N, CA, C and O atoms as CSV, one atom per row, in Angstrom:
chain,resi,resn,atom,element,x,y,z
A,1,MET,N,N,-29.468,-20.944,-20.994
A,1,MET,CA,C,-28.977,-19.583,-21.143
A,1,MET,C,C,-28.776,-18.936,-19.784
A,1,MET,O,O,-27.781,-18.249,-19.555
A,2,HIS,N,N,-29.721,-19.159,-18.890
A,2,HIS,CA,C,-29.630,-18.582,-17.549
A,2,HIS,C,C,-28.381,-19.070,-16.815
A,2,HIS,O,O,-27.739,-18.314,-16.086
A,3,GLU,N,N,-28.048,-20.345,-17.019
A,3,GLU,CA,C,-26.872,-20.938,-16.372
A,3,GLU,C,C,-25.580,-20.305,-16.904
A,3,GLU,O,O,-24.642,-20.077,-16.140
A,4,LYS,N,N,-25.530,-20.027,-18.189
A,4,LYS,CA,C,-24.352,-19.383,-18.788
A,4,LYS,C,C,-24.163,-17.978,-18.217
A,4,LYS,O,O,-23.042,-17.569,-17.914
A,5,ILE,N,N,-25.241,-17.264,-18.078
A,5,ILE,CA,C,-25.176,-15.910,-17.510
A,5,ILE,C,C,-24.680,-15.966,-16.074
A,5,ILE,O,O,-23.879,-15.132,-15.652
A,6,LYS,N,N,-25.159,-16.953,-15.329
A,6,LYS,CA,C,-24.736,-17.115,-13.933
A,6,LYS,C,C,-23.241,-17.415,-13.857
A,6,LYS,O,O,-22.537,-16.854,-13.017
A,7,LYS,N,N,-22.751,-18.301,-14.735
A,7,LYS,CA,C,-21.320,-18.635,-14.764
A,7,LYS,C,C,-20.484,-17.419,-15.142
A,7,LYS,O,O,-19.442,-17.159,-14.540
A,8,LEU,N,N,-20.946,-16.681,-16.138
A,8,LEU,CA,C,-20.234,-15.467,-16.551
A,8,LEU,C,C,-20.196,-14.441,-15.419
A,8,LEU,O,O,-19.182,-13.782,-15.192
A,9,SER,N,N,-21.302,-14.324,-14.730
A,9,SER,CA,C,-21.375,-13.397,-13.605
A,9,SER,C,C,-20.371,-13.773,-12.514
A,9,SER,O,O,-19.703,-12.912,-11.942
A,10,LEU,N,N,-20.277,-15.088,-12.235
A,10,LEU,CA,C,-19.305,-15.552,-11.241
A,10,LEU,C,C,-17.875,-15.276,-11.697
A,10,LEU,O,O,-17.028,-14.883,-10.894
A,11,LEU,N,N,-17.609,-15.481,-12.976
A,11,LEU,CA,C,-16.276,-15.207,-13.516
A,11,LEU,C,C,-15.939,-13.719,-13.413
A,11,LEU,O,O,-14.824,-13.347,-13.048
A,12,VAL,N,N,-16.903,-12.892,-13.733
A,12,VAL,CA,C,-16.690,-11.442,-13.636
A,12,VAL,C,C,-16.398,-11.051,-12.182
A,12,VAL,O,O,-15.501,-10.249,-11.922
A,13,ASP,N,N,-17.149,-11.614,-11.245
A,13,ASP,CA,C,-16.918,-11.335,-9.830
A,13,ASP,C,C,-15.503,-11.751,-9.409
A,13,ASP,O,O,-14.828,-11.030,-8.675
A,14,LYS,N,N,-15.063,-12.922,-9.883
A,14,LYS,CA,C,-13.717,-13.386,-9.560
A,14,LYS,C,C,-12.656,-12.458,-10.144
A,14,LYS,O,O,-11.656,-12.150,-9.495
A,15,LEU,N,N,-12.891,-12.022,-11.371
A,15,LEU,CA,C,-11.949,-11.102,-12.011
A,15,LEU,C,C,-11.873,-9.770,-11.275
A,15,LEU,O,O,-10.790,-9.209,-11.112
A,16,ILE,N,N,-13.004,-9.272,-10.839
A,16,ILE,CA,C,-13.040,-8.017,-10.086
A,16,ILE,C,C,-12.263,-8.175,-8.780
A,16,ILE,O,O,-11.493,-7.296,-8.392
A,17,GLU,N,N,-12.476,-9.305,-8.111
A,17,GLU,CA,C,-11.777,-9.563,-6.856
A,17,GLU,C,C,-10.271,-9.683,-7.084
A,17,GLU,O,O,-9.486,-9.131,-6.313
A,18,GLN,N,N,-9.865,-10.389,-8.121
A,18,GLN,CA,C,-8.450,-10.529,-8.441
A,18,GLN,C,C,-7.833,-9.181,-8.773
A,18,GLN,O,O,-6.725,-8.868,-8.336
A,19,ASN,N,N,-8.549,-8.396,-9.539
A,19,ASN,CA,C,-8.067,-7.074,-9.919
A,19,ASN,C,C,-7.846,-6.205,-8.681
A,19,ASN,O,O,-6.839,-5.504,-8.580
A,20,PHE,N,N,-8.782,-6.254,-7.750
A,20,PHE,CA,C,-8.644,-5.482,-6.518
A,20,PHE,C,C,-7.425,-5.931,-5.726
A,20,PHE,O,O,-6.662,-5.105,-5.226
A,21,LYS,N,N,-7.244,-7.253,-5.614
A,21,LYS,CA,C,-6.086,-7.785,-4.889
A,21,LYS,C,C,-4.784,-7.350,-5.540
A,21,LYS,O,O,-3.839,-6.962,-4.852
A,22,LEU,N,N,-4.734,-7.414,-6.872
A,22,LEU,CA,C,-3.523,-7.016,-7.581
A,22,LEU,C,C,-3.230,-5.524,-7.413
A,22,LEU,O,O,-2.079,-5.126,-7.232
A,23,LYS,N,N,-4.271,-4.714,-7.476
A,23,LYS,CA,C,-4.066,-3.275,-7.292
A,23,LYS,C,C,-3.564,-2.974,-5.879
A,23,LYS,O,O,-2.686,-2.133,-5.690
A,24,THR,N,N,-4.128,-3.668,-4.893
A,24,THR,CA,C,-3.712,-3.479,-3.509
A,24,THR,C,C,-2.267,-3.911,-3.320
A,24,THR,O,O,-1.476,-3.214,-2.684
A,25,GLU,N,N,-1.930,-5.070,-3.879
A,25,GLU,CA,C,-0.554,-5.575,-3.770
A,25,GLU,C,C,0.412,-4.638,-4.486
A,25,GLU,O,O,1.497,-4.355,-3.978
A,26,ASN,N,N,0.021,-4.158,-5.659
A,26,ASN,CA,C,0.863,-3.243,-6.415
A,26,ASN,C,C,1.131,-1.964,-5.620
A,26,ASN,O,O,2.265,-1.489,-5.562
A,27,LYS,N,N,0.088,-1.414,-5.011
A,27,LYS,CA,C,0.251,-0.193,-4.225
A,27,LYS,C,C,1.195,-0.440,-3.053
A,27,LYS,O,O,2.036,0.402,-2.740
A,28,SER,N,N,1.056,-1.586,-2.411
A,28,SER,CA,C,1.917,-1.945,-1.298
A,28,SER,C,C,3.374,-2.046,-1.749
A,28,SER,O,O,4.279,-1.551,-1.078
A,29,LEU,N,N,3.588,-2.697,-2.902
A,29,LEU,CA,C,4.954,-2.845,-3.416
A,29,LEU,C,C,5.547,-1.492,-3.806
A,29,LEU,O,O,6.728,-1.239,-3.567
A,30,VAL,N,N,4.742,-0.635,-4.398
A,30,VAL,CA,C,5.222,0.707,-4.766
A,30,VAL,C,C,5.647,1.466,-3.503
A,30,VAL,O,O,6.677,2.140,-3.497
A,31,ASN,N,N,4.856,1.352,-2.445
A,31,ASN,CA,C,5.198,2.018,-1.189
A,31,ASN,C,C,6.480,1.451,-0.593
A,31,ASN,O,O,7.314,2.199,-0.083
A,32,ARG,N,N,6.640,0.131,-0.656
A,32,ARG,CA,C,7.855,-0.502,-0.130
A,32,ARG,C,C,9.086,-0.055,-0.917
A,32,ARG,O,O,10.132,0.228,-0.333
A,33,VAL,N,N,8.958,0.008,-2.244
A,33,VAL,CA,C,10.072,0.455,-3.082
A,33,VAL,C,C,10.428,1.899,-2.742
A,33,VAL,O,O,11.607,2.242,-2.645
A,34,GLY,N,N,9.429,2.734,-2.562
A,34,GLY,CA,C,9.679,4.130,-2.188
A,34,GLY,C,C,10.407,4.237,-0.867
A,34,GLY,O,O,11.329,5.041,-0.727
A,35,ALA,N,N,10.003,3.433,0.106
A,35,ALA,CA,C,10.659,3.439,1.413
A,35,ALA,C,C,12.103,2.962,1.292
A,35,ALA,O,O,13.001,3.515,1.927
A,36,MET,N,N,12.321,1.943,0.481
A,36,MET,CA,C,13.681,1.434,0.282
A,36,MET,C,C,14.560,2.461,-0.427
A,36,MET,O,O,15.728,2.630,-0.077
A,37,GLU,N,N,14.002,3.143,-1.420
A,37,GLU,CA,C,14.758,4.182,-2.120
A,37,GLU,C,C,15.154,5.298,-1.156
A,37,GLU,O,O,16.270,5.814,-1.221
A,38,LYS,N,N,14.245,5.665,-0.269
A,38,LYS,CA,C,14.537,6.701,0.722
A,38,LYS,C,C,15.638,6.231,1.668
A,38,LYS,O,O,16.543,6.994,2.005
A,39,GLU,N,N,15.556,4.975,2.093
A,39,GLU,CA,C,16.570,4.418,2.983
A,39,GLU,C,C,17.931,4.361,2.289
A,39,GLU,O,O,18.952,4.689,2.894
A,40,ILE,N,N,17.947,3.946,1.024
A,40,ILE,CA,C,19.196,3.898,0.261
A,40,ILE,C,C,19.798,5.287,0.135
A,40,ILE,O,O,21.010,5.456,0.265
A,41,SER,N,N,18.961,6.273,-0.115
A,41,SER,CA,C,19.436,7.651,-0.235
A,41,SER,C,C,20.086,8.115,1.069
A,41,SER,O,O,21.148,8.738,1.060
A,42,GLY,N,N,19.434,7.802,2.187
A,42,GLY,CA,C,19.988,8.176,3.485
A,42,GLY,C,C,21.305,7.479,3.757
A,42,GLY,O,O,22.242,8.097,4.263
A,43,LEU,N,N,21.389,6.202,3.429
A,43,LEU,CA,C,22.625,5.447,3.640
A,43,LEU,C,C,23.742,5.948,2.726
A,43,LEU,O,O,24.907,5.973,3.121
A,44,THR,N,N,23.388,6.341,1.518
A,44,THR,CA,C,24.377,6.884,0.592
A,44,THR,C,C,24.963,8.183,1.135
A,44,THR,O,O,26.177,8.384,1.102
A,45,LYS,N,N,24.102,9.059,1.632
A,45,LYS,CA,C,24.577,10.318,2.216
A,45,LYS,C,C,25.451,10.053,3.433
A,45,LYS,O,O,26.488,10.691,3.612
A,46,GLU,N,N,25.028,9.105,4.270
A,46,GLU,CA,C,25.819,8.759,5.456
A,46,GLU,C,C,27.182,8.220,5.039
A,46,GLU,O,O,28.196,8.567,5.645
A,47,ASN,N,N,27.216,7.388,4.025
A,47,ASN,CA,C,28.468,6.833,3.525
A,47,ASN,C,C,29.378,7.940,2.997
A,47,ASN,O,O,30.582,7.931,3.257
A,48,GLN,N,N,28.814,8.886,2.263
A,48,GLN,CA,C,29.608,10.003,1.734
A,48,GLN,C,C,30.205,10.823,2.870
A,48,GLN,O,O,31.358,11.247,2.796
A,49,ASN,N,N,29.419,11.046,3.922
A,49,ASN,CA,C,29.922,11.800,5.067
A,49,ASN,C,C,31.058,11.057,5.756
A,49,ASN,O,O,32.031,11.677,6.183
A,50,LEU,N,N,30.947,9.741,5.868
A,50,LEU,CA,C,32.010,8.953,6.489
A,50,LEU,C,C,33.282,8.995,5.651
A,50,LEU,O,O,34.381,9.059,6.202
A,51,VAL,N,N,33.151,8.959,4.344
A,51,VAL,CA,C,34.324,9.038,3.466
A,51,VAL,C,C,34.990,10.404,3.615
A,51,VAL,O,O,36.216,10.500,3.673
A,52,ILE,N,N,34.184,11.449,3.677
A,52,ILE,CA,C,34.733,12.805,3.844
A,52,ILE,C,C,35.458,12.906,5.178
A,52,ILE,O,O,36.561,13.448,5.245
A,53,GLU,N,N,34.847,12.387,6.240
A,53,GLU,CA,C,35.479,12.410,7.559
A,53,GLU,C,C,36.791,11.636,7.543
A,53,GLU,O,O,37.787,12.082,8.112
A,54,GLN,N,N,36.791,10.483,6.894
A,54,GLN,CA,C,38.009,9.669,6.837
A,54,GLN,C,C,39.100,10.401,6.065
A,54,GLN,O,O,40.268,10.368,6.452
A,55,ASN,N,N,38.716,11.068,4.961
A,55,ASN,CA,C,39.699,11.825,4.185
A,55,ASN,C,C,40.254,12.989,4.994
A,55,ASN,O,O,41.446,13.287,4.912
A,56,ASN,N,N,39.407,13.646,5.771
A,56,ASN,CA,C,39.841,14.761,6.599
A,56,ASN,C,C,40.785,14.280,7.708
A,56,ASN,O,O,41.744,14.969,8.054
A,57,ASP,N,N,40.511,13.104,8.255
A,57,ASP,CA,C,41.370,12.549,9.310
A,57,ASP,C,C,42.724,12.154,8.766
A,57,ASP,O,O,43.714,12.193,9.496
A,58,ASN,N,N,42.794,11.776,7.506
A,58,ASN,CA,C,44.058,11.338,6.881
A,58,ASN,C,C,44.922,12.516,6.468
A,58,ASN,O,O,46.109,12.347,6.189
A,59,GLU,N,N,44.349,13.685,6.428
A,59,GLU,CA,C,45.118,14.870,5.986
A,59,GLU,C,C,45.924,15.476,7.092
A,59,GLU,O,O,46.618,16.469,6.878
């Protein structure tokens, strides 16, 4: 019985460690996605400004 408890305890420890790693990785990915969305937004605005400038130059 003692051996089963020890094995279960080790499994629980591994699960806790995996959970922490996954949460950390998830937070990192969420931050990266946010940064990319911000960059895309900036590039979209820059592109719109270039199109407006090009249209103004053609007039």
